[in-house]
C-alpha positions in Angstrom: 207.4 -84.2 28.3 207.2 -83.4 24.6 204.6 -85.2 23.5 206.3 -88.0 21.8 205.1 -91.3 23.0 208.1 -94.3 22.8 207.3 -97.1 24.9 210.9 -98.3 24.2 210.1 -101.2 21.9 211.9 -101.1 18.6 211.2 -104.8 17.6 213.0 -107.7 17.1 215.6 -106.4 15.6 218.2 -107.7 12.8 218.9 -112.0 12.7 221.9 -113.3 13.7 223.3 -114.5 10.5 222.1 -110.8 8.9 225.1 -109.2 10.8 227.6 -112.6 10.2 226.9 -112.0 6.5 227.3 -108.3 6.5 230.2 -108.4 8.5 232.1 -111.1 6.2 230.8 -109.1 2.9 232.4 -106.2 4.6 235.8 -108.2 5.1 236.2 -109.7 2.0 235.6 -106.1 0.1 238.4 -104.9 2.6 240.6 -107.8 1.5 240.2 -107.2 -2.4 240.7 -103.5 -2.0 243.8 -103.9 0.3 245.0 -106.6 -2.5 244.2 -104.2 -5.5 246.0 -101.0 -3.6 249.2 -103.6 -2.7 249.8 -104.6 -6.4 251.3 -108.0 -6.8 251.7 -110.1 -9.6 248.4 -112.2 -10.2 247.9 -114.0 -13.3 246.4 -117.6 -14.5 250.1 -118.1 -14.9 250.6 -117.6 -11.4 248.7 -120.7 -10.7 250.1 -123.3 -12.8 252.9 -125.2 -11.3 256.5 -125.1 -13.1 255.6 -122.0 -14.8 257.5 -119.1 -14.2 256.4 -115.3 -15.1 255.5 -114.4 -18.3 255.2 -118.2 -19.4 252.4 -118.8 -21.4 251.4 -122.4 -21.5 249.0 -123.3 -25.1 247.4 -126.6 -25.6 246.7 -127.2 -29.5 244.3 -129.9 -30.6 244.1 -130.9 -34.3 239.9 -131.4 -34.8 240.5 -134.1 -37.6 242.8 -136.2 -35.4 240.7 -135.6 -32.1 237.2 -136.0 -34.1 238.7 -139.5 -36.2 237.4 -142.1 -33.6 234.2 -140.3 -33.0 231.1 -142.2 -34.9 232.9 -145.3 -36.3 
């Protein structure tokens, strides 16, 4: 013997939910890294229906007409 006392009891260990959250976090980070490395076009216009690439949608509101009914 080398003088150390090791009873083999190392405590209860990590809870299962901590392990699952850790694995899920690692998977999310890996997916993001792969998406960044692959590239691809990702922009707000990609999520708008009927808008092609490079199409910018703008909405104009006239403050005078928008507020004309307020307070009457």
